[in-house]
C-alpha positions in Angstrom: 0.0 -0.2 0.2 1.5 2.8 -1.0 1.7 6.6 1.4 0.4 9.5 1.7 1.6 12.5 2.7 -0.7 14.6 5.3 1.6 17.5 5.4 1.8 20.7 7.3 4.0 23.3 6.9 7.5 23.9 9.0 9.5 27.0 7.3 9.1 29.4 4.8 12.3 30.6 3.4 13.2 33.9 2.0 13.6 33.9 -2.5 16.4 35.6 -2.8 16.5 37.8 -6.4 17.9 34.8 -8.6 14.8 32.6 -7.6 12.2 35.0 -8.5 13.6 36.4 -11.8 13.0 32.6 -12.7 9.6 33.2 -11.4 9.7 31.4 -8.3 7.0 33.3 -5.9 7.6 31.7 -2.5 8.8 28.7 -1.0 8.2 26.2 1.5 9.2 23.5 3.5 6.7 20.3 4.4 6.9 17.4 7.1 5.2 14.4 6.8 3.0 14.3 9.6 3.3 10.8 9.8 6.4 9.4 8.0 7.9 13.2 9.3 9.2 13.2 5.4 10.6 17.0 4.4 9.9 17.9 1.3 10.7 21.6 -0.4 7.4 23.3 -1.6 7.7 26.2 -4.6 5.0 28.9 -6.1 4.1 29.0 -9.5 2.0 30.5 -11.4 0.6 27.5 -11.6 0.5 26.8 -8.4 2.2 24.9 -5.3 4.3 22.5 -6.9 6.8 20.0 -5.2 10.7 20.9 -6.3 12.4 17.4 -6.3 9.9 13.4 -7.6 8.6 12.2 -4.2 9.9 9.0 -5.0 8.8 6.0 -3.0 11.3 4.0 -0.8 13.4 1.6 -2.0 16.9 -0.5 -1.3 18.8 2.6 -1.6 16.7 5.0 0.6 17.1 2.2 3.4 20.5 2.5 2.9 20.8 6.0 3.3 18.7 6.1 6.6 
């Protein structure tokens, strides 16, 4: 069964001028309340999107944990 993240916002990092020039309007660090995984989200004109794809845990993730 695939885990569905339930995020809460933990911080709002400040944007630098270069990020704003790329069209990024905001950033948030969000943490899943059940597995505690943190993911960075950015706000663009299309809305909030994760900065990196969230992949399911694999053997490499287990080794790095």
